[in-house]
C-alpha positions in Angstrom: 85.4 115.8 -14.1 87.4 118.3 -11.9 87.6 115.6 -9.2 89.1 113.1 -11.6 91.8 115.6 -12.6 92.5 116.3 -8.9 92.9 112.6 -8.3 95.2 112.4 -11.2 97.2 115.3 -10.2 97.5 113.9 -6.7 98.7 110.6 -8.2 101.2 112.2 -10.4 102.6 114.2 -7.3 102.8 110.9 -5.3 100.2 112.3 -2.7 97.4 110.3 -1.0 94.3 110.3 -3.0 91.6 110.9 -0.3 88.6 113.1 0.1 90.5 115.9 1.9 93.2 116.2 -0.7 90.8 116.0 -3.5 88.8 118.7 -1.9 91.7 120.9 -1.4 93.0 120.5 -5.0 89.3 121.3 -6.3 89.0 124.4 -4.1 92.4 125.7 -5.1 91.3 125.2 -8.8 88.3 127.3 -8.1 85.8 124.6 -8.2 82.8 124.4 -5.8 83.0 121.0 -4.1 80.2 118.4 -4.1 80.9 116.1 -1.2 78.9 113.2 -2.6 80.8 113.3 -5.8 84.1 113.3 -4.0 83.1 110.4 -1.8 81.9 108.5 -4.7 85.1 109.0 -6.6 87.3 108.0 -3.6 85.1 104.8 -3.1 85.4 104.0 -6.9 89.3 104.3 -6.7 89.7 102.0 -3.8 91.9 99.0 -5.0 92.5 100.5 -8.4 96.1 100.7 -9.7 96.0 104.0 -11.4 99.3 103.7 -13.0 98.2 100.4 -14.8 95.0 101.9 -15.8 96.7 105.0 -17.3 99.0 102.5 -19.2 95.9 100.6 -20.6 94.2 103.9 -21.6 97.3 105.0 -23.6 97.4 101.8 -25.3 93.7 101.9 -26.3 93.9 105.5 -27.5 97.0 104.8 -29.6 95.3 101.6 -31.3 93.0 103.7 -33.6 96.0 105.8 -34.8 98.0 102.6 -35.6 95.0 101.0 -37.5 94.6 104.4 -39.5 98.2 104.3 -40.6 97.9 100.7 -41.6 94.9 101.4 -43.7 96.8 104.2 -45.5 99.7 101.9 -46.3 97.2 99.4 -47.7 95.3 101.8 -50.0 96.0 102.0 -53.6 96.4 105.3 -55.2 93.2 106.4 -56.9 95.0 107.1 -60.2 95.1 103.4 -60.9 91.3 103.2 -60.7 90.9 106.1 -63.1 93.3 104.5 -65.6 91.4 101.3 -65.5 88.1 103.0 -66.0 89.6 105.0 -69.0 90.8 101.7 -70.5 87.4 100.2 -70.2 85.7 103.2 -71.9 88.2 103.3 -74.7 87.3 99.6 -75.3 83.7 100.5 -75.7 84.1 103.3 -78.1 87.0 102.0 -80.0 
């Protein structure tokens, strides 16, 4: 995970995301570098538009919150249900 954070930091700073820079950031943060993980990350990021991916991730993470707010607006207060139940009971017992 620290390598992903290193890549995101490099992206934010406008630096090249390459093996050497990712290793430097990881070491500066106190992490022990795993060469194969760094190489794998760099290979995975080739051709990826990080800015676009971050935008998509923000939209996806915001979607559940929007749905939750929508559900709350549609929910009827519980008091109405209790009143209806009380009316039904009074009809049974006169």
